[in-house]
LUMDOGU-80532 format. One record per residue (C-alpha): residue number from 0; x, y, z. Coordinates in steps of 0.02 Angstrom, whole numbers, plus 50000, padded with zeros to 5 digits. Layout:
! LUMDOGU-80532
 num    c1    c2    c3
 NUM     X     Y     Z
...
//
This chain:
! LUMDOGU-80532
 num    c1    c2    c3
   0 45013 41574 49165
   1 45180 41495 49209
   2 45334 41593 49156
   3 45508 41533 49122
   4 45639 41575 49253
   5 45703 41750 49216
   6 45886 41720 49262
   7 45980 41660 49106
   8 46075 41495 49102
   9 46224 41546 48996
  10 46364 41649 49073
  11 46367 41786 48938
  12 46179 41811 48954
  13 46192 41813 49144
  14 46325 41947 49136
  15 46216 42055 49023
  16 46067 42028 49139
  17 46166 42077 49293
  18 46233 42236 49213
  19 46055 42285 49167
  20 45986 42249 49341
  21 46130 42345 49421
  22 46089 42499 49317
  23 45899 42488 49322
  24 45878 42457 49508
  25 45945 42632 49535
  26 45809 42698 49419
  27 45664 42590 49477
  28 45712 42565 49660
  29 45655 42732 49733
  30 45482 42713 49656
  31 45468 42541 49736
  32 45509 42611 49908
  33 45692 42560 49919
  34 45805 42675 50019
  35 45971 42731 49942
  36 46067 42618 50063
  37 45962 42468 50011
  38 45992 42503 49827
  39 46179 42520 49858
  40 46179 42353 49951
  41 46091 42266 49806
  42 46212 42342 49681
  43 46359 42288 49789
  44 46318 42101 49788
  45 46274 42110 49603
  46 46447 42182 49570
  47 46521 42037 49668
  48 46439 41918 49544
  49 46491 42023 49394
  50 46672 42034 49454
  51 46672 41847 49488
  52 46616 41810 49311
  53 46744 41930 49236
  54 46884 41857 49343
  55 46838 41680 49292
  56 46832 41730 49108
  57 47004 41809 49122
  58 47073 41656 49211
  59 47004 41541 49077
  60 47083 41647 48940
  61 47250 41639 49030
  62 47230 41451 49056
  63 47187 41422 48873
  64 47340 41521 48821
  65 47447 41419 48940
  66 47377 41258 48865
  67 47411 41324 48690
  68 47589 41374 48739
  69 47616 41203 48817
  70 47554 41110 48665
  71 47658 41218 48548
  72 47813 41187 48654
  73 47784 40999 48653
  74 47750 40995 48466
  75 47904 41098 48427
  76 48023 40993 48531
  77 47947 40820 48511
  78 48010 40800 48333
  79 48186 40842 48390
  80 48168 40716 48530
  81 48111 40583 48407
  82 48265 40615 48301
  83 48377 40601 48454
  84 48292 40438 48503
  85 48321 40370 48328
  86 48504 40422 48340
  87 48518 40324 48502
  88 48440 40170 48421
  89 48561 40182 48275
  90 48714 40176 48390
  91 48813 40014 48380
  92 48817 40008 48570
  93 48627 40016 48581
  94 48545 39862 48656
  95 48368 39811 48701
  96 48415 39835 48883
  97 48463 40015 48845
  98 48296 40041 48757
  99 48201 39971 48906
 100 48300 40081 49025
 101 48258 40238 48925
 102 48081 40173 48892
 103 48098 40203 48705
 104 48036 40033 48648
 105 47857 40025 48590
 106 47752 39922 48472
 107 47750 39982 48293
 108 47593 40078 48245
 109 47547 40099 48064
 110 47427 40237 48014
 111 47333 40236 47849
 112 47349 40420 47810
 113 47221 40407 47669
 114 47079 40333 47771
 115 47112 40375 47954
 116 46960 40460 48030
 117 46901 40515 48202
 118 46734 40524 48291
 119 46676 40689 48368
 120 46573 40701 48527
 121 46494 40865 48586
 122 46427 40924 48753
 123 46356 41091 48805
 124 46435 41165 48963
 125 46422 41333 49050
 126 46588 41382 48971
 127 46542 41335 48792
 128 46539 41181 48681
 129 46649 41039 48744
 130 46725 40950 48593
 131 46807 40779 48610
 132 46878 40664 48477
 133 46994 40514 48459
 134 47174 40545 48406
 135 47190 40379 48311
 136 47380 40384 48343
 137 47395 40551 48251
 138 47474 40707 48326
 139 47320 40815 48340
 140 47167 40879 48251
 141 47098 41033 48167
 142 46924 41084 48224
 143 46801 41164 48103
 144 46629 41235 48141
 145 46475 41301 48055
 146 46370 41414 48168
 147 46189 41461 48143
 148 46160 41538 47973
 149 46340 41521 47916
 150 46348 41437 47745
 151 46510 41341 47770
 152 46634 41274 47896
 153 46771 41387 47963
 154 46930 41343 48057
 155 46916 41355 48247
 156 47076 41283 48320
 157 47216 41157 48300
 158 47251 41053 48455
 159 47375 40918 48502
 160 47259 40836 48628
 161 47084 40765 48601
 162 46987 40898 48696
 163 46939 41079 48664
 164 46806 41199 48727
 165 46734 41322 48601
 166 46694 41479 48703
 167 46641 41588 48557
 168 46472 41674 48569
 169 46332 41633 48449
 170 46343 41707 48275
 171 46234 41860 48241
 172 46204 41874 48430
 173 46063 41748 48418
 174 45999 41677 48585
 175 46006 41501 48512
 176 46085 41421 48360
 177 46126 41252 48286
 178 46312 41219 48276
 179 46397 41087 48168
 180 46573 41027 48203
 181 46697 40915 48113
 182 46878 40869 48147
 183 47018 40825 48026
 184 47165 40733 48102
 185 47341 40805 48089
 186 47510 40721 48072
 187 47672 40820 48056
 188 47565 40978 48045
 189 47470 40915 47891
 190 47290 40860 47879
 191 47275 40674 47847
 192 47137 40549 47813
 193 46952 40588 47802
 194 46844 40721 47881
 195 46751 40658 48034
 196 46564 40638 48022
 197 46477 40803 48063
 198 46419 40818 48243
 199 46278 40938 48283
 200 46221 41027 48442
 201 46109 41172 48492
 202 46197 41312 48586
//
């Protein structure tokens, strides 16, 4: 009978597997004829993998916080910058040449805040669920998700760029679950338009 490969695909499951092997090889190794030095050597390279996973997880958490801080900083100051740009355009000395020099001339974009809607695309990666959506000239989007046996959608994150990775583990510690995602676009920190169609993926 053919068996599935024993080493898990997902990073959280791999980490759990490695911790178990590290502990149990010390219990089972002597009975299998392994010398103490051999067991120690096996545990050593397993710990290298464990520490590598933990270091990467920590780095990703720091990176995600940096991205969040960056987006918050841009959102906070961009409105002030828009007001300053408008002040410049209202000056009697302002000319089209000035606008071109400062690169503050753009085509007018009108958004129907009642009907604007985005499309969500999902992809499973080793880090989690990769979520992408179109901004539709809005300032961001709020991501909602329904995991496994959950009966409704809950808020996941608000982003000011069209890309987010959901790194949360499965609900109820299930090895596999169906996840449903939707995104509502945001303008001036308020939800606008229609909910996106629900996108679904198995995680």
